[in-house]
N, CA, C and O atoms as a GROMACS GRO file, in nm:
protein
  584
    1MET      N    1  -2.826   0.042   3.751
    1MET     CA    2  -2.829  -0.080   3.703
    1MET      C    3  -2.687  -0.118   3.636
    1MET      O    4  -2.640  -0.042   3.550
    2PRO      N    5  -2.622  -0.226   3.672
    2PRO     CA    6  -2.497  -0.272   3.620
    2PRO      C    7  -2.508  -0.287   3.453
    2PRO      O    8  -2.608  -0.318   3.389
    3LEU      N    9  -2.384  -0.257   3.406
    3LEU     CA   10  -2.390  -0.274   3.262
    3LEU      C   11  -2.380  -0.417   3.209
    3LEU      O   12  -2.438  -0.452   3.106
    4PHE      N   13  -2.304  -0.499   3.283
    4PHE     CA   14  -2.270  -0.630   3.223
    4PHE      C   15  -2.347  -0.744   3.284
    4PHE      O   16  -2.309  -0.859   3.263
    5THR      N   17  -2.444  -0.723   3.351
    5THR     CA   18  -2.519  -0.835   3.415
    5THR      C   19  -2.643  -0.864   3.341
    5THR      O   20  -2.692  -0.776   3.270
    6ARG      N   21  -2.698  -0.979   3.351
    6ARG     CA   22  -2.816  -1.007   3.285
    6ARG      C   23  -2.933  -1.060   3.384
    6ARG      O   24  -2.908  -1.148   3.466
    7HIS      N   25  -3.056  -1.005   3.375
    7HIS     CA   26  -3.152  -1.043   3.466
    7HIS      C   27  -3.262  -1.124   3.377
    7HIS      O   28  -3.277  -1.111   3.256
    8ALA      N   29  -3.328  -1.202   3.456
    8ALA     CA   30  -3.438  -1.276   3.388
    8ALA      C   31  -3.555  -1.202   3.357
    8ALA      O   32  -3.638  -1.248   3.278
    9ASP      N   33  -3.572  -1.081   3.419
    9ASP     CA   34  -3.690  -1.003   3.400
    9ASP      C   35  -3.666  -0.884   3.293
    9ASP      O   36  -3.722  -0.774   3.301
   10GLU      N   37  -3.568  -0.922   3.185
   10GLU     CA   38  -3.530  -0.831   3.082
   10GLU      C   39  -3.667  -0.807   2.990
   10GLU      O   40  -3.765  -0.881   2.999
   11VAL      N   41  -3.661  -0.718   2.920
   11VAL     CA   42  -3.770  -0.689   2.823
   11VAL      C   43  -3.729  -0.801   2.699
   11VAL      O   44  -3.613  -0.828   2.670
   12PRO      N   45  -3.841  -0.854   2.639
   12PRO     CA   46  -3.811  -0.955   2.543
   12PRO      C   47  -3.729  -0.887   2.416
   12PRO      O   48  -3.738  -0.767   2.391
   13VAL      N   49  -3.666  -0.957   2.358
   13VAL     CA   50  -3.585  -0.920   2.241
   13VAL      C   51  -3.682  -0.883   2.125
   13VAL      O   52  -3.783  -0.948   2.099
   14GLN      N   53  -3.640  -0.768   2.056
   14GLN     CA   54  -3.726  -0.724   1.954
   14GLN      C   55  -3.648  -0.763   1.823
   14GLN      O   56  -3.525  -0.758   1.814
   15GLU      N   57  -3.729  -0.799   1.730
   15GLU     CA   58  -3.690  -0.831   1.594
   15GLU      C   59  -3.694  -0.714   1.500
   15GLU      O   60  -3.794  -0.644   1.485
   16LYS      N   61  -3.581  -0.698   1.439
   16LYS     CA   62  -3.569  -0.584   1.350
   16LYS      C   63  -3.580  -0.633   1.203
   16LYS      O   64  -3.540  -0.744   1.170
   17GLU      N   65  -3.635  -0.544   1.118
   17GLU     CA   66  -3.641  -0.586   0.975
   17GLU      C   67  -3.505  -0.530   0.917
   17GLU      O   68  -3.482  -0.409   0.923
   18VAL      N   69  -3.417  -0.616   0.862
   18VAL     CA   70  -3.295  -0.570   0.793
   18VAL      C   71  -3.310  -0.584   0.638
   18VAL      O   72  -3.372  -0.680   0.590
   19ASP      N   73  -3.254  -0.490   0.563
   19ASP     CA   74  -3.253  -0.479   0.430
   19ASP      C   75  -3.154  -0.582   0.377
   19ASP      O   76  -3.042  -0.566   0.424
   20PRO      N   77  -3.167  -0.678   0.295
   20PRO     CA   78  -3.057  -0.767   0.254
   20PRO      C   79  -2.958  -0.689   0.156
   20PRO      O   80  -2.989  -0.631   0.053
   21PRO      N   81  -2.835  -0.701   0.211
   21PRO     CA   82  -2.736  -0.618   0.118
   21PRO      C   83  -2.728  -0.675  -0.016
   21PRO      O   84  -2.771  -0.788  -0.041
   22LYS      N   85  -2.670  -0.593  -0.110
   22LYS     CA   86  -2.660  -0.626  -0.253
   22LYS      C   87  -2.539  -0.717  -0.260
   22LYS      O   88  -2.447  -0.717  -0.178
   23ARG      N   89  -2.549  -0.796  -0.369
   23ARG     CA   90  -2.430  -0.890  -0.394
   23ARG      C   91  -2.311  -0.818  -0.456
   23ARG      O   92  -2.330  -0.736  -0.546
   24ARG      N   93  -2.194  -0.845  -0.412
   24ARG     CA   94  -2.082  -0.770  -0.459
   24ARG      C   95  -1.993  -0.887  -0.495
   24ARG      O   96  -1.998  -1.000  -0.446
   25SER      N   97  -1.907  -0.840  -0.593
   25SER     CA   98  -1.800  -0.927  -0.648
   25SER      C   99  -1.660  -0.904  -0.555
   25SER      O  100  -1.620  -0.796  -0.513
   26THR      N  101  -1.608  -1.017  -0.537
   26THR     CA  102  -1.482  -1.000  -0.442
   26THR      C  103  -1.350  -0.966  -0.537
   26THR      O  104  -1.359  -0.950  -0.659
   27LEU      N  105  -1.240  -0.959  -0.470
   27LEU     CA  106  -1.117  -0.936  -0.547
   27LEU      C  107  -1.093  -1.043  -0.652
   27LEU      O  108  -1.042  -1.015  -0.761
   28PHE      N  109  -1.133  -1.174  -0.616
   28PHE     CA  110  -1.102  -1.279  -0.705
   28PHE      C  111  -1.222  -1.306  -0.800
   28PHE      O  112  -1.229  -1.411  -0.863
   29GLY      N  113  -1.309  -1.218  -0.809
   29GLY     CA  114  -1.420  -1.233  -0.903
   29GLY      C  115  -1.531  -1.333  -0.876
   29GLY      O  116  -1.612  -1.363  -0.962
   30ARG      N  117  -1.532  -1.386  -0.747
   30ARG     CA  118  -1.631  -1.479  -0.696
   30ARG      C  119  -1.750  -1.398  -0.636
   30ARG      O  120  -1.723  -1.302  -0.563
   31ASN      N  121  -1.871  -1.428  -0.659
   31ASN     CA  122  -1.989  -1.362  -0.603
   31ASN      C  123  -2.028  -1.443  -0.488
   31ASN      O  124  -2.028  -1.566  -0.496
   32ARG      N  125  -2.061  -1.382  -0.382
   32ARG     CA  126  -2.117  -1.448  -0.258
   32ARG      C  127  -2.266  -1.409  -0.239
   32ARG      O  128  -2.299  -1.295  -0.268
   33ASP      N  129  -2.345  -1.484  -0.198
   33ASP     CA  130  -2.477  -1.456  -0.144
   33ASP      C  131  -2.462  -1.409  -0.012
   33ASP      O  132  -2.437  -1.489   0.079
   34VAL      N  133  -2.475  -1.279   0.010
   34VAL     CA  134  -2.450  -1.229   0.149
   34VAL      C  135  -2.587  -1.179   0.211
   34VAL      O  136  -2.590  -1.101   0.306
   35SER      N  137  -2.696  -1.230   0.149
   35SER     CA  138  -2.822  -1.179   0.203
   35SER      C  139  -2.866  -1.271   0.333
   35SER      O  140  -2.885  -1.391   0.318
   36PRO      N  141  -2.880  -1.215   0.448
   36PRO     CA  142  -2.918  -1.291   0.557
   36PRO      C  143  -3.070  -1.310   0.551
   36PRO      O  144  -3.133  -1.271   0.453
   37ALA      N  145  -3.131  -1.371   0.656
   37ALA     CA  146  -3.277  -1.384   0.660
   37ALA      C  147  -3.336  -1.250   0.680
   37ALA      O  148  -3.267  -1.160   0.728
   38SER      N  149  -3.463  -1.230   0.646
   38SER     CA  150  -3.521  -1.091   0.650
   38SER      C  151  -3.533  -1.029   0.784
   38SER      O  152  -3.542  -0.907   0.798
   39THR      N  153  -3.534  -1.126   0.894
   39THR     CA  154  -3.541  -1.067   1.024
   39THR      C  155  -3.413  -1.122   1.102
   39THR      O  156  -3.363  -1.229   1.067
   40THR      N  157  -3.363  -1.053   1.203
   40THR     CA  158  -3.254  -1.103   1.276
   40THR      C  159  -3.284  -1.077   1.420
   40THR      O  160  -3.331  -0.970   1.458
   41ASN      N  161  -3.254  -1.182   1.504
   41ASN     CA  162  -3.268  -1.178   1.648
   41ASN      C  163  -3.137  -1.117   1.695
   41ASN      O  164  -3.032  -1.179   1.676
   42THR      N  165  -3.139  -1.000   1.754
   42THR     CA  166  -3.022  -0.935   1.801
   42THR      C  167  -2.951  -1.010   1.925
   42THR      O  168  -2.829  -0.996   1.940
   43ARG      N  169  -3.019  -1.082   2.004
   43ARG     CA  170  -2.959  -1.153   2.109
   43ARG      C  171  -2.879  -1.264   2.058
   43ARG      O  172  -2.763  -1.284   2.094
   44ASN      N  173  -2.948  -1.344   1.966
   44ASN     CA  174  -2.876  -1.467   1.909
   44ASN      C  175  -2.753  -1.409   1.822
   44ASN      O  176  -2.644  -1.466   1.825
   45THR      N  177  -2.773  -1.303   1.751
   45THR     CA  178  -2.640  -1.252   1.688
   45THR      C  179  -2.543  -1.220   1.791
   45THR      O  180  -2.430  -1.266   1.773
   46THR      N  181  -2.562  -1.154   1.890
   46THR     CA  182  -2.471  -1.129   1.987
   46THR      C  183  -2.400  -1.249   2.055
   46THR      O  184  -2.280  -1.251   2.081
   47GLN      N  185  -2.492  -1.354   2.082
   47GLN     CA  186  -2.442  -1.472   2.144
   47GLN      C  187  -2.343  -1.550   2.051
   47GLN      O  188  -2.243  -1.608   2.091
   48THR      N  189  -2.388  -1.544   1.915
   48THR     CA  190  -2.309  -1.613   1.810
   48THR      C  191  -2.178  -1.536   1.800
   48THR      O  192  -2.078  -1.607   1.790
   49GLN      N  193  -2.159  -1.412   1.799
   49GLN     CA  194  -2.043  -1.339   1.800
   49GLN      C  195  -1.949  -1.364   1.913
   49GLN      O  196  -1.827  -1.363   1.897
   50ASN      N  197  -2.009  -1.389   2.032
   50ASN     CA  198  -1.924  -1.403   2.146
   50ASN      C  199  -1.881  -1.542   2.153
   50ASN      O  200  -1.776  -1.567   2.212
   51SER      N  201  -1.954  -1.642   2.095
   51SER     CA  202  -1.902  -1.779   2.108
   51SER      C  203  -1.805  -1.810   2.002
   51SER      O  204  -1.725  -1.904   2.014
   52ALA      N  205  -1.809  -1.727   1.889
   52ALA     CA  206  -1.722  -1.750   1.778
   52ALA      C  207  -1.574  -1.718   1.827
   52ALA      O  208  -1.478  -1.786   1.790
   53GLY      N  209  -1.562  -1.622   1.903
   53GLY     CA  210  -1.427  -1.574   1.936
   53GLY      C  211  -1.360  -1.673   2.042
   53GLY      O  212  -1.237  -1.684   2.045
   54SER      N  213  -1.439  -1.739   2.123
   54SER     CA  214  -1.392  -1.825   2.229
   54SER      C  215  -1.367  -1.971   2.187
   54SER      O  216  -1.261  -2.028   2.215
   55GLY      N  217  -1.466  -2.029   2.120
   55GLY     CA  218  -1.445  -2.171   2.096
   55GLY      C  219  -1.507  -2.200   1.951
   55GLY      O  220  -1.573  -2.302   1.933
   56GLY      N  221  -1.485  -2.111   1.854
   56GLY     CA  222  -1.537  -2.136   1.726
   56GLY      C  223  -1.456  -2.239   1.655
   56GLY      O  224  -1.376  -2.311   1.715
   57SER      N  225  -1.478  -2.245   1.528
   57SER     CA  226  -1.408  -2.322   1.433
   57SER      C  227  -1.263  -2.285   1.418
   57SER      O  228  -1.233  -2.166   1.413
   58PRO      N  229  -1.166  -2.380   1.411
   58PRO     CA  230  -1.035  -2.327   1.386
   58PRO      C  231  -1.007  -2.262   1.266
   58PRO      O  232  -0.904  -2.195   1.253
   59HIS      N  233  -1.100  -2.276   1.166
   59HIS     CA  234  -1.071  -2.188   1.035
   59HIS      C  235  -1.099  -2.051   1.057
   59HIS      O  236  -1.045  -1.965   0.987
   60ARG      N  237  -1.187  -2.019   1.158
   60ARG     CA  238  -1.206  -1.867   1.179
   60ARG      C  239  -1.096  -1.804   1.253
   60ARG      O  240  -1.107  -1.684   1.277
   61ARG      N  241  -0.987  -1.870   1.294
   61ARG     CA  242  -0.883  -1.804   1.367
   61ARG      C  243  -0.774  -1.793   1.286
   61ARG      O  244  -0.664  -1.831   1.327
   62SER      N  245  -0.788  -1.743   1.164
   62SER     CA  246  -0.668  -1.728   1.083
   62SER      C  247  -0.622  -1.573   1.095
   62SER      O  248  -0.697  -1.482   1.129
   63GLY      N  249  -0.492  -1.562   1.062
   63GLY     CA  250  -0.437  -1.436   1.079
   63GLY      C  251  -0.306  -1.442   1.146
   63GLY      O  252  -0.270  -1.548   1.197
   64LEU      N  253  -0.226  -1.331   1.150
   64LEU     CA  254  -0.095  -1.333   1.203
   64LEU      C  255  -0.076  -1.376   1.355
   64LEU      O  256   0.024  -1.434   1.396
   65LEU      N  257  -0.179  -1.341   1.428
   65LEU     CA  258  -0.180  -1.371   1.575
   65LEU      C  259  -0.210  -1.505   1.622
   65LEU      O  260  -0.182  -1.539   1.737
   66HIS      N  261  -0.268  -1.588   1.531
   66HIS     CA  262  -0.314  -1.716   1.556
   66HIS      C  263  -0.251  -1.831   1.470
   66HIS      O  264  -0.317  -1.916   1.410
   67ARG      N  265  -0.108  -1.820   1.471
   67ARG     CA  266  -0.039  -1.919   1.389
   67ARG      C  267   0.031  -2.028   1.484
   67ARG      O  268   0.129  -2.093   1.446
   68ARG      N  269  -0.024  -2.041   1.602
   68ARG     CA  270   0.038  -2.139   1.687
   68ARG      C  271   0.020  -2.281   1.649
   68ARG      O  272   0.084  -2.372   1.700
   69ASP      N  273  -0.085  -2.300   1.543
   69ASP     CA  274  -0.118  -2.437   1.506
   69ASP      C  275  -0.029  -2.494   1.391
   69ASP      O  276  -0.035  -2.610   1.352
   70GLU      N  277   0.054  -2.398   1.341
   70GLU     CA  278   0.135  -2.429   1.230
   70GLU      C  279   0.262  -2.519   1.269
   70GLU      O  280   0.311  -2.517   1.382
   71ASP      N  281   0.310  -2.595   1.167
   71ASP     CA  282   0.432  -2.666   1.185
   71ASP      C  283   0.546  -2.587   1.208
   71ASP      O  284   0.560  -2.481   1.148
   72PRO      N  285   0.636  -2.633   1.298
   72PRO     CA  286   0.759  -2.544   1.321
   72PRO      C  287   0.861  -2.519   1.209
   72PRO      O  288   0.938  -2.423   1.204
   73SER      N  289   0.851  -2.627   1.114
   73SER     CA  290   0.933  -2.608   1.010
   73SER      C  291   0.881  -2.512   0.906
   73SER      O  292   0.959  -2.458   0.828
   74ILE      N  293   0.760  -2.491   0.903
   74ILE     CA  294   0.694  -2.392   0.825
   74ILE      C  295   0.708  -2.252   0.885
   74ILE      O  296   0.722  -2.154   0.811
   75ILE      N  297   0.704  -2.243   1.012
   75ILE     CA  298   0.741  -2.108   1.081
   75ILE      C  299   0.894  -2.076   1.055
   75ILE      O  300   0.933  -1.963   1.027
   76ALA      N  301   0.972  -2.181   1.067
   76ALA     CA  302   1.118  -2.142   1.042
   76ALA      C  303   1.139  -2.100   0.906
   76ALA      O  304   1.215  -2.005   0.884
   77ALA      N  305   1.076  -2.164   0.805
   77ALA     CA  306   1.087  -2.134   0.664
   77ALA      C  307   1.045  -1.987   0.648
   77ALA      O  308   1.117  -1.903   0.594
   78ARG      N  309   0.926  -1.964   0.697
   78ARG     CA  310   0.870  -1.822   0.680
   78ARG      C  311   0.958  -1.721   0.732
   78ARG      O  312   0.973  -1.616   0.670
   79GLU      N  313   1.028  -1.748   0.861
   79GLU     CA  314   1.117  -1.635   0.920
   79GLU      C  315   1.234  -1.630   0.836
   79GLU      O  316   1.289  -1.521   0.822
   80ARG      N  317   1.288  -1.741   0.770
   80ARG     CA  318   1.398  -1.739   0.681
   80ARG      C  319   1.373  -1.656   0.556
   80ARG      O  320   1.456  -1.577   0.512
   81VAL      N  321   1.257  -1.679   0.501
   81VAL     CA  322   1.217  -1.593   0.377
   81VAL      C  323   1.200  -1.437   0.418
   81VAL      O  324   1.238  -1.342   0.350
   82MET      N  325   1.143  -1.431   0.526
   82MET     CA  326   1.131  -1.276   0.566
   82MET      C  327   1.264  -1.217   0.584
   82MET      O  328   1.295  -1.108   0.536
   83GLY      N  329   1.351  -1.295   0.659
   83GLY     CA  330   1.486  -1.248   0.660
   83GLY      C  331   1.555  -1.219   0.535
   83GLY      O  332   1.622  -1.116   0.518
   84ALA      N  333   1.539  -1.307   0.452
   84ALA     CA  334   1.602  -1.297   0.310
   84ALA      C  335   1.555  -1.165   0.240
   84ALA      O  336   1.629  -1.084   0.185
   85GLU      N  337   1.409  -1.156   0.252
   85GLU     CA  338   1.349  -1.037   0.192
   85GLU      C  339   1.400  -0.904   0.258
   85GLU      O  340   1.417  -0.802   0.191
   86ALA      N  341   1.423  -0.908   0.386
   86ALA     CA  342   1.490  -0.788   0.461
   86ALA      C  343   1.628  -0.766   0.404
   86ALA      O  344   1.666  -0.652   0.378
   87ALA      N  345   1.709  -0.878   0.383
   87ALA     CA  346   1.832  -0.870   0.343
   87ALA      C  347   1.843  -0.804   0.198
   87ALA      O  348   1.931  -0.723   0.169
   88GLU      N  349   1.749  -0.845   0.114
   88GLU     CA  350   1.752  -0.798  -0.025
   88GLU      C  351   1.715  -0.654  -0.024
   88GLU      O  352   1.774  -0.580  -0.103
   89ARG      N  353   1.611  -0.599   0.068
   89ARG     CA  354   1.589  -0.468   0.075
   89ARG      C  355   1.709  -0.389   0.117
   89ARG      O  356   1.730  -0.279   0.065
   90ASP      N  357   1.792  -0.442   0.214
   90ASP     CA  358   1.901  -0.370   0.263
   90ASP      C  359   2.012  -0.363   0.151
   90ASP      O  360   2.083  -0.264   0.134
   91ALA      N  361   2.018  -0.477   0.079
   91ALA     CA  362   2.134  -0.479  -0.045
   91ALA      C  363   2.095  -0.383  -0.148
   91ALA      O  364   2.179  -0.321  -0.213
   92ASP      N  365   1.945  -0.369  -0.168
   92ASP     CA  366   1.914  -0.280  -0.271
   92ASP      C  367   1.945  -0.128  -0.227
   92ASP      O  368   2.000  -0.048  -0.302
   93ARG      N  369   1.902  -0.100  -0.096
   93ARG     CA  370   1.945   0.025  -0.042
   93ARG      C  371   2.106   0.054  -0.053
   93ARG      O  372   2.148   0.163  -0.091
   94ALA      N  373   2.181  -0.042  -0.019
   94ALA     CA  374   2.323  -0.015  -0.025
   94ALA      C  375   2.366  -0.007  -0.170
   94ALA      O  376   2.456   0.073  -0.199
   95LEU      N  377   2.309  -0.084  -0.265
   95LEU     CA  378   2.345  -0.058  -0.415
   95LEU      C  379   2.318   0.076  -0.456
   95LEU      O  380   2.401   0.142  -0.518
   96ALA      N  381   2.198   0.123  -0.422
   96ALA     CA  382   2.161   0.250  -0.457
   96ALA      C  383   2.254   0.365  -0.396
   96ALA      O  384   2.291   0.462  -0.463
   97ALA      N  385   2.288   0.347  -0.265
   97ALA     CA  386   2.374   0.429  -0.210
   97ALA      C  387   2.524   0.445  -0.269
   97ALA      O  388   2.582   0.552  -0.284
   98ALA      N  389   2.576   0.309  -0.302
   98ALA     CA  390   2.688   0.299  -0.382
   98ALA      C  391   2.695   0.367  -0.519
   98ALA      O  392   2.797   0.424  -0.556
   99LYS      N  393   2.574   0.361  -0.599
   99LYS     CA  394   2.577   0.417  -0.718
   99LYS      C  395   2.569   0.566  -0.704
   99LYS      O  396   2.628   0.640  -0.782
  100HIS      N  397   2.492   0.613  -0.600
  100HIS     CA  398   2.500   0.741  -0.588
  100HIS      C  399   2.631   0.805  -0.542
  100HIS      O  400   2.659   0.919  -0.579
  101ALA      N  401   2.715   0.734  -0.461
  101ALA     CA  402   2.852   0.777  -0.425
  101ALA      C  403   2.936   0.770  -0.550
  101ALA      O  404   3.021   0.858  -0.566
  102VAL      N  405   2.923   0.681  -0.636
  102VAL     CA  406   2.994   0.672  -0.760
  102VAL      C  407   2.971   0.792  -0.848
  102VAL      O  408   3.065   0.849  -0.904
  103ARG      N  409   2.847   0.829  -0.860
  103ARG     CA  410   2.795   0.941  -0.943
  103ARG      C  411   2.863   1.066  -0.896
  103ARG      O  412   2.920   1.146  -0.970
  104GLU      N  413   2.850   1.079  -0.748
  104GLU     CA  414   2.902   1.208  -0.694
  104GLU      C  415   3.065   1.220  -0.722
  104GLU      O  416   3.119   1.325  -0.757
  105ALA      N  417   3.129   1.104  -0.704
  105ALA     CA  418   3.276   1.095  -0.707
  105ALA      C  419   3.304   1.138  -0.862
  105ALA      O  420   3.391   1.224  -0.880
  106ARG      N  421   3.243   1.090  -0.961
  106ARG     CA  422   3.263   1.126  -1.097
  106ARG      C  423   3.242   1.268  -1.118
  106ARG      O  424   3.331   1.332  -1.173
  107GLU      N  425   3.131   1.326  -1.079
  107GLU     CA  426   3.110   1.471  -1.090
  107GLU      C  427   3.212   1.547  -1.034
  107GLU      O  428   3.252   1.646  -1.095
  108HIS      N  429   3.272   1.506  -0.902
  108HIS     CA  430   3.375   1.562  -0.833
  108HIS      C  431   3.493   1.571  -0.919
  108HIS      O  432   3.554   1.677  -0.929
  109ILE      N  433   3.531   1.454  -0.989
  109ILE     CA  434   3.651   1.446  -1.071
  109ILE      C  435   3.630   1.552  -1.196
  109ILE      O  436   3.723   1.627  -1.226
  110LYS      N  437   3.519   1.554  -1.259
  110LYS     CA  438   3.498   1.640  -1.372
  110LYS      C  439   3.502   1.778  -1.318
  110LYS      O  440   3.549   1.862  -1.394
  111ARG      N  441   3.459   1.820  -1.195
  111ARG     CA  442   3.474   1.958  -1.156
  111ARG      C  443   3.624   1.989  -1.142
  111ARG      O  444   3.672   2.094  -1.185
  112LEU      N  445   3.699   1.890  -1.076
  112LEU     CA  446   3.839   1.918  -1.076
  112LEU      C  447   3.915   1.938  -1.188
  112LEU      O  448   4.007   2.020  -1.189
  113GLU      N  449   3.878   1.857  -1.302
  113GLU     CA  450   3.927   1.870  -1.430
  113GLU      C  451   3.907   2.001  -1.495
  113GLU      O  452   3.998   2.058  -1.555
  114ARG      N  453   3.780   2.054  -1.482
  114ARG     CA  454   3.730   2.184  -1.531
  114ARG      C  455   3.815   2.295  -1.457
  114ARG      O  456   3.870   2.387  -1.517
  115GLU      N  457   3.821   2.277  -1.322
  115GLU     CA  458   3.899   2.377  -1.242
  115GLU      C  459   4.054   2.381  -1.291
  115GLU      O  460   4.107   2.487  -1.324
  116ALA      N  461   4.115   2.270  -1.294
  116ALA     CA  462   4.262   2.251  -1.351
  116ALA      C  463   4.272   2.314  -1.492
  116ALA      O  464   4.365   2.389  -1.518
  117ALA      N  465   4.175   2.284  -1.582
  117ALA     CA  466   4.192   2.349  -1.713
  117ALA      C  467   4.184   2.492  -1.703
  117ALA      O  468   4.265   2.563  -1.763
  118GLU      N  469   4.082   2.545  -1.623
  118GLU     CA  470   4.063   2.692  -1.607
  118GLU      C  471   4.192   2.749  -1.559
  118GLU      O  472   4.243   2.844  -1.619
  119GLU      N  473   4.251   2.693  -1.449
  119GLU     CA  474   4.372   2.732  -1.388
  119GLU      C  475   4.491   2.733  -1.497
  119GLU      O  476   4.567   2.830  -1.508
  120ALA      N  477   4.501   2.634  -1.566
  120ALA     CA  478   4.598   2.618  -1.676
  120ALA      C  479   4.585   2.726  -1.781
  120ALA      O  480   4.683   2.787  -1.824
  121ARG      N  481   4.461   2.749  -1.819
  121ARG     CA  482   4.437   2.854  -1.913
  121ARG      C  483   4.486   2.999  -1.855
  121ARG      O  484   4.559   3.073  -1.922
  122LEU      N  485   4.446   3.026  -1.743
  122LEU     CA  486   4.483   3.152  -1.664
  122LEU      C  487   4.640   3.155  -1.654
  122LEU      O  488   4.702   3.261  -1.671
  123ALA      N  489   4.704   3.036  -1.624
  123ALA     CA  490   4.852   3.042  -1.628
  123ALA      C  491   4.916   3.073  -1.753
  123ALA      O  492   5.016   3.145  -1.754
  124ARG      N  493   4.869   3.024  -1.861
  124ARG     CA  494   4.914   3.030  -2.003
  124ARG      C  495   4.900   3.189  -2.018
  124ARG      O  496   4.997   3.255  -2.057
  125ILE      N  497   4.782   3.246  -1.988
  125ILE     CA  498   4.769   3.391  -2.011
  125ILE      C  499   4.863   3.478  -1.933
  125ILE      O  500   4.914   3.580  -1.980
  126LYS      N  501   4.882   3.431  -1.811
  126LYS     CA  502   4.993   3.501  -1.722
  126LYS      C  503   5.127   3.499  -1.789
  126LYS      O  504   5.201   3.597  -1.790
  127GLN      N  505   5.159   3.369  -1.853
  127GLN     CA  506   5.291   3.347  -1.885
  127GLN      C  507   5.312   3.437  -2.010
  127GLN      O  508   5.418   3.496  -2.027
  128ASP      N  509   5.206   3.446  -2.100
  128ASP     CA  510   5.218   3.525  -2.229
  128ASP      C  511   5.235   3.667  -2.186
  128ASP      O  512   5.311   3.738  -2.250
  129GLN      N  513   5.172   3.712  -2.087
  129GLN     CA  514   5.184   3.848  -2.040
  129GLN      C  515   5.318   3.875  -1.987
  129GLN      O  516   5.380   3.976  -2.022
  130ALA      N  517   5.365   3.791  -1.905
  130ALA     CA  518   5.515   3.796  -1.850
  130ALA      C  519   5.619   3.796  -1.977
  130ALA      O  520   5.721   3.865  -1.970
  131LYS      N  521   5.592   3.723  -2.082
  131LYS     CA  522   5.685   3.721  -2.187
  131LYS      C  523   5.683   3.865  -2.255
  131LYS      O  524   5.784   3.920  -2.298
  132SER      N  525   5.560   3.917  -2.261
  132SER     CA  526   5.550   4.046  -2.339
  132SER      C  527   5.616   4.156  -2.244
  132SER      O  528   5.675   4.249  -2.298
  133MET      N  529   5.611   4.149  -2.113
  133MET     CA  530   5.665   4.244  -2.023
  133MET      C  531   5.815   4.224  -2.034
  133MET      O  532   5.886   4.324  -2.026
  134THR      N  533   5.871   4.105  -2.052
  134THR     CA  534   6.014   4.080  -2.063
  134THR      C  535   6.061   4.151  -2.185
  134THR      O  536   6.159   4.226  -2.178
  135LYS      N  537   5.996   4.132  -2.298
  135LYS     CA  538   6.039   4.208  -2.427
  135LYS      C  539   6.039   4.360  -2.403
  135LYS      O  540   6.129   4.432  -2.445
  136ARG      N  541   5.934   4.404  -2.334
  136ARG     CA  542   5.930   4.548  -2.316
  136ARG      C  543   6.053   4.592  -2.225
  136ARG      O  544   6.114   4.697  -2.247
  137GLY      N  545   6.082   4.513  -2.132
  137GLY     CA  546   6.180   4.542  -2.027
  137GLY      C  547   6.324   4.550  -2.084
  137GLY      O  548   6.412   4.622  -2.036
  138LYS      N  549   6.338   4.468  -2.192
  138LYS     CA  550   6.470   4.462  -2.254
  138LYS      C  551   6.518   4.597  -2.313
  138LYS      O  552   6.639   4.622  -2.311
  139GLY      N  553   6.442   4.671  -2.357
  139GLY     CA  554   6.478   4.810  -2.415
  139GLY      C  555   6.501   4.908  -2.307
  139GLY      O  556   6.542   5.018  -2.344
  140LEU      N  557   6.484   4.890  -2.191
  140LEU     CA  558   6.499   4.972  -2.075
  140LEU      C  559   6.651   4.979  -2.043
  140LEU      O  560   6.720   4.880  -2.064
  141GLY      N  561   6.698   5.079  -2.000
  141GLY     CA  562   6.848   5.078  -1.934
  141GLY      C  563   6.951   5.117  -2.046
  141GLY      O  564   7.069   5.089  -2.024
  142ARG      N  565   6.919   5.175  -2.158
  142ARG     CA  566   7.011   5.219  -2.257
  142ARG      C  567   7.110   5.317  -2.199
  142ARG      O  568   7.227   5.316  -2.236
  143HIS      N  569   7.063   5.404  -2.107
  143HIS     CA  570   7.148   5.507  -2.066
  143HIS      C  571   7.246   5.471  -1.962
  143HIS      O  572   7.317   5.558  -1.912
  144ASP      N  573   7.252   5.350  -1.926
  144ASP     CA  574   7.339   5.309  -1.805
  144ASP      C  575   7.492   5.274  -1.857
  144ASP      O  576   7.572   5.219  -1.781
  145HIS      N  577   7.523   5.309  -1.980
  145HIS     CA  578   7.653   5.280  -2.036
  145HIS      C  579   7.771   5.373  -1.999
  145HIS      O  580   7.881   5.363  -2.054
  146ILE      N  581   7.744   5.454  -1.913
  146ILE     CA  582   7.847   5.561  -1.892
  146ILE      C  583   7.967   5.502  -1.824
  146ILE      O  584   8.064   5.572  -1.797
   0.00000   0.00000   0.00000
């Protein structure tokens, strides 16, 4: 038996008992009565769903993929806004990268200053030691006066 064909000698559609769903509040605080009739005809539901996708109300076709009915100026404005938002995100990333680079450069300069100070300290110590060796060396050679 093929899956997608319909024959006139089908079994009559059974009606099922469906528990009405509880009322829920939506994101905007509005309550909707979502309780359907106590019985549902499955064939009618299937036919309603199939027809809604092909030729239903234009209000049901909302979403990103069905914006062909909008005004071209609105579409152009939306694209410009989206482009501006992307440019802002890129600028924010560039600003964060620049701040990070500045922070690293300042840390590098501080490291160089510490290294230079340490080298200067070691040079002073070396210079002091050289002076003391010079003083000790002056006393040498007394016996060369012959």
